[in-house]
N, C-alpha and C positions, 0 to 999 in steps of 0.2 A: 684524754679523759679515761680511756680503758686502762692505761698504765697506772694512773692515780687510783682508780677503783681497785685494781689488783693489789697495789701497795697497801691501801687502807684495809683490804680484806686480810692480807697476810699479817700485817702488824696487829690488827684486831685479834686475830687468832692466836698470835704469839702472846699478846697481853692476857687473853682469856686463859691460855695454857699456863701462865705463870701466876694467876690470881689465886691466892690461898695457899696454905702450906702443903696440902695434899697434892694439889695440881702442880705446884712448883717442884715438889719432890719427884713426881712422875715425869715432869719435863726434863729435869736434870738427869734422872735415871735413863730416860730414852736417849738423851744426848750422849751420856757416858757409854751406853751400849753401842752407839754408832761411832764411838771413838772421837767425839767432839767434846772438848773441855768446856765446863760450865762458864768459864770466863769469856767465851765467845758469844754468850747470849746477847749482851748489849751491843757489841760490834755487829752482830748479824742483823739486829734491828736497824742500825745505821746503814748497813749495806743495802737492805731492802729499800730504805727511804731514798738512798742515793742512786738507784737504778735509773738510767736514762733510756729514751726510745732507741738511741743509737746502740746502747749496750744490749738491749733486747734483740735488735736486728743482728748484731755481731754474734751473740750467743746462738741465735737460731741458725745462722749460716754455718756455724761450727757444728752444732749438734745435729742438724738436719741435712748435713752435706751428704750427697749420694755415696761418697766413699765410706761413710761410717754408718749408713742405714741398712737395716735388714727388714724384711717384711715376712710376717707369719700370719697366715689366715687360718683361723680355727672355727670349728662349728660343723654343723651338718651340711652336707652337700646335696643340693636338690638333684633329683634323678635325671633331670633334663639337661644338665650340663655335660659337655663332652669330656671324655677322659683325655688328659694331656700326657703325651709321651715325650720324654726328653732323655738325653744321654745322662744327665746328672742324677735324676731320681727314678728312672725307669717308669713304672706305672704310677704317676702322681694322680691323686684324685682330689 
């Protein structure tokens, strides 16, 4: 059910993005700026439709594998947290 909802959401957004001359022009311009040829528009909709639960799991394992992940923590640090000292970064806060 979650996969189908996500597919409907993505396909609906793609259709909205391509509705009307102005939106279609903006969509094509965006794709061109990203190096994606406009002829990929229809095949990309088919690829979204054809995603399977197994494909999602396989992609997640590849993208979220510990060997390719990095973690960055941004924001204010509460004053009550200890200072972490490591060889790699010296005085990390």
